C-alpha positions in Angstrom: 3.4 11.1 -10.6 0.4 8.9 -9.7 -1.4 10.0 -12.9 1.5 8.7 -15.1 1.5 5.4 -13.2 -2.2 5.1 -13.4 -1.9 5.5 -17.1 0.8 3.2 -17.5 -0.6 0.4 -15.4 -4.4 1.1 -15.7 -4.7 1.3 -11.9 -6.8 4.3 -10.5 -4.6 7.2 -9.5 -7.1 7.5 -6.4 -6.1 4.0 -5.3 -2.3 4.6 -5.8 -2.5 7.9 -3.9 -4.8 6.6 -1.2 -2.5 3.7 -0.4 0.7 5.9 -0.4 -0.9 8.4 1.8 -2.0 5.8 4.4 1.1 3.7 4.2 3.5 6.6 4.3 1.6 8.7 7.0 1.1 11.4 4.4 4.8 11.4 3.5 5.9 12.0 6.9 6.6 8.5 8.2 10.1 7.2 9.1 10.0 4.5 6.3 9.4 7.1 3.5 12.0 9.5 5.0 14.9 7.0 5.4 13.8 4.5 2.5 11.8 6.3 0.1 9.3 3.6 0.7 5.8 5.0 0.2 3.8 1.7 0.4 5.4 -0.4 3.3 6.9 -2.8 0.9 9.1 -5.3 2.6 12.7 -6.2 1.3 16.3 -5.4 1.5 17.9 -2.0 2.7 21.0 -0.7 4.0 19.9 0.9 7.2 21.7 -1.4 9.5 25.1 -0.3 7.9 24.3 3.4 7.5 22.2 4.2 10.6 22.5 1.1 12.8 18.7 0.5 12.4 17.1 -3.0 11.6 14.0 -2.9 9.6 12.1 -5.2 7.2 11.1 -2.5 4.8 12.5 -2.2 1.3 14.8 0.7 0.3 14.2 2.7 -3.0 16.6 5.1 -4.9 13.5 7.4 -5.4 9.8 7.9 -4.6 9.0 7.0 -8.3 10.8 3.6 -7.8 8.5 2.9 -4.9 5.4 3.8 -6.7 6.4 1.6 -9.7 7.2 -1.3 -7.4 3.7 -1.0 -6.0 2.1 -1.0 -9.4 4.2 -4.0 -10.4 2.9 -5.8 -7.3 -0.6 -5.0 -8.3 -0.2 -6.0 -11.8 1.0 -9.4 -10.8 -2.1 -10.4 -9.0 -4.8 -12.6 -10.3 -7.6 -9.8 -10.0 -5.7 -7.5 -12.1 -6.9 -8.4 -15.5 -10.5 -8.4 -14.4 -10.2 -4.9 -12.7 -7.8 -3.3 -15.3 -9.3 0.1 -16.4 -12.0 -0.1 -13.9 -12.4 3.2 -12.0 -14.2 1.7 -8.9 -11.7 2.5 -6.1 -13.6 0.2 -3.7 -13.2 -2.8 -6.0 -9.6 -2.3 -6.2 -9.1 -1.8 -2.5 -11.1 -4.8 -1.7 -9.2 -7.1 -4.2 -5.7 -5.8 -3.0 -6.8 -6.4 0.7 -7.6 -10.0 -0.1 -4.0 -10.6 -1.3 -2.7 -10.2 2.2 -1.3 -6.7 1.5 -2.5 -5.8 5.0 -2.6 -7.5 8.2 -6.2 -6.0 8.9 -7.8 -6.0 5.5 -11.2 -4.4 6.5 -9.6 -1.8 8.6 -7.2 -1.0 5.7 -9.9 -0.7 3.2 -11.9 1.6 5.4 -8.8 3.8 6.1 -7.8 4.2 2.5 -11.4 4.7 1.3 -11.7 7.5 3.9 -8.6 9.1 2.6 -9.9 9.1 -1.0 -13.3 10.6 0.0 -11.7 13.1 2.2 -9.1 14.4 -0.3 -11.6 13.9 -3.3 -9.2 11.6 -5.0 
């Protein structure tokens, strides 16, 4: 799935997968299980009605919808035209971290870089 989104949006698959792995706790996190949210995106959901759970995270009908939403968020950023088709994951992660995507940008970049290297993405 990440490969097809990488082709469509010219974002390295390593970046897409690395962020998804960290943000979703390798697909085992509560947000991904209940909301199909692989990237920690905020927005509307119906968990309060269905499970009596209040959360700020966005609900998606599928994992693919979550991946597409992340790519669309990245495409809208000012850095995108400059990095489009660039394969350097560090440049992408640094640029994304500067947009406020994470509360702790330096730690976020380090964690995702580690996942990318460890999994040879």
